[in-house]
N, C-alpha and C positions, 0 to 999 in steps of 0.2 A: 511407347508411352500411351497410356490410356487413362481412364478414370475409374475410380472405385466409389461405391456408395458408402457413406459414413453416417453414423448416428450416435448420439450421446445425450443423456439426461444430466443436466448440470444445474446446480443451485447458484443463484446470484441475486443481487439487489436490482439489477437491470439486465436486459438482454446482452448489452455490450459487456457488462461485468462478467456474466456467465461465459460468453464467447472468449473473452480475454483469459479467463482462468483455464479454459480448455485449450486454447491456442498455446499458452505458456507451458502447460503440461506436455503437450506434444512437442513443442520446441525443445524443451529440456530432455525429453526421452529420445526423440528421433533426430534432433539437431536440425540445423538449417540445411536443406537439400535443394536449394534453388527452386522452391515451390513444387517439388515433385515427390513429396513424402507419402502421399496417399492418406494423409490425416488432416486434422483441422488447421494445422499450420501451413497447409498448401492452399487454403481458400483465401480469396482476396477481399472479402467483405461480409457484412451481415445484413440480412434483409428479413423483414417480417413476412411470414407466409400468409397468403391472402385469407386463409380460413383460420379464425381464432375460436377456440372452444370454450373459453371462460371469460368472464368479465375481470377487470383489473383487481377487484377485491375478493374474488372467489377463492375458497380453500381448495388445496390440492387433494385429488382422490385418484386411486388406481384406475378407476373407470375412465377418467379423462386420458390417462396414458394409453389405454386400449383404443379409445376413439382416435387419438393422435396417430397411433401406429397404422390404423386403417387408412386415415387420410394420407399419410406419407407413402404407404404402399401404392395408392392410386396415383399420387402426384409425382413419383420418382421419375417417370419417363418424360414428364412435361417440364420439369424445372431446369433452368440453364446450369451449365457446369461452372465450377470454380467460385460459387457463392454459397455462404452458409445461411440457411434459412432457420427460423425458429418458430416454435409454437409455445405460447405461455400455457403451462399446465396448472397454474394456481399458486396460492400463497402457502408456504410451509411454516412460516413463523415471522418474527420481527427481529431485525438486528438492532441491538441497543449499543450505542457507542458513547462511552464516557471518557472524558479527558481529566486526568488527575495530576496535580502537581505533587511531586515527591521530592522532599528535601532531606538529604543525608549529610551528617557531619562526620568527617574522618575521625578515626580513633587515635591516631598518632599526630603529634605536632611535627610540622615541617620547618626546617631552618631556611630562612630566606635572608638574603643580603639586600637591604632596602636603602635606596638612595633617597635622601630627604633634603629639603631646603635647609641650610644651616641656620638661617635667621628665625624662621617660624616653624620648622620641622614638618612642613607639609610634605606629603608623600609625592614622589616623582615617578619612581619605577622600582620593581623588585627583580632579583636575579637568583638563580640557583647557585652560582659560584661567586666568590669574592673577586676573582679576576675579571669577570664580566662587569660586575658592579663598579670596580675601579676604573675600567676603561670607559664605561658610560658616564660616570661622574666627572671624569676629567674632560671629556668632550662636551658634555652638557654645560659645565662651568665656563669653558672657553667660548662656546657658541652663545650662551645666554647672559654671560657676565654675572653669574649667580654663584655664591658659595654653596657647596654641597657637603653633606656628611654621609657616611655609610654606616648603617647599623645592622647588627646581626639580630634578627627577630624571629620569633616563633609564630607560625600561622597554623591554624586548624582549618584544613580545607573543607569548604561547604559546597555540595553539589546539588544543583536544582535541575530537575528534568521533568518533562511532561510525558506521561504514559497514557497511551490510548488503549483502552480495554473494550473489546468487542465480544458480545455474546448473543446467541440467538435464543429467543424465548417464544413460546407457542402463542401466547395471547398478547395483544397490543397493550403496552404499558401507557399509563397516563402520566406523562412527565413533560416539563418544559425545560429542564436543565440538561437533558440528554438527547442526542440525535437518534431518532427511531426511523428505520426504513424497512418496508416489507421485503421479505426474501421469498422469491418465487423459484419454482422448478421450471426449467425451459428444456424443451426437446429441440436439440440442434441437429440439423441434417443437411446433406448436400452430396455433390459429386466432386471428389478431389483428384487432382492429377497425381499419377504415380509413375 
């Protein structure tokens, strides 16, 4: 058992987001090997490398990648094993997250057996089968001392869901209704057990 040098450039909204993406890719591809895969899923944590090449709002360039590789080449023998280090390579764009409410109505009517209060016809419960409705109505009437009726009714199903849409744009949008996060490229590197 030894260690192997690993490197990867990954996009993410944060260093941990980028690391988790790469970790999950390796976990899916190589599986869980008790920490001895020789890949990012064998590393035990994430740590910022002491030398950063860009400020937090600087744009990504290939020149920065070349500088980062030179720093990593020099630092490889000094860094401890089993930890993932990262260098921020700059911003490549902005992730815009929008949450939309989508309502759809079913095209066909569904038959429901509805148990209602016999006196004021208030809704109590609905069922798919008449047998379930009869059983419930009988028990409900006994427990609550309320007269019930069962009606066969049609219902048009309505479905409401919230959809999260994410897209990456090159320039930072000016919006207050959407969540905007910068997306960086990170150089991940370290020594992994194999």
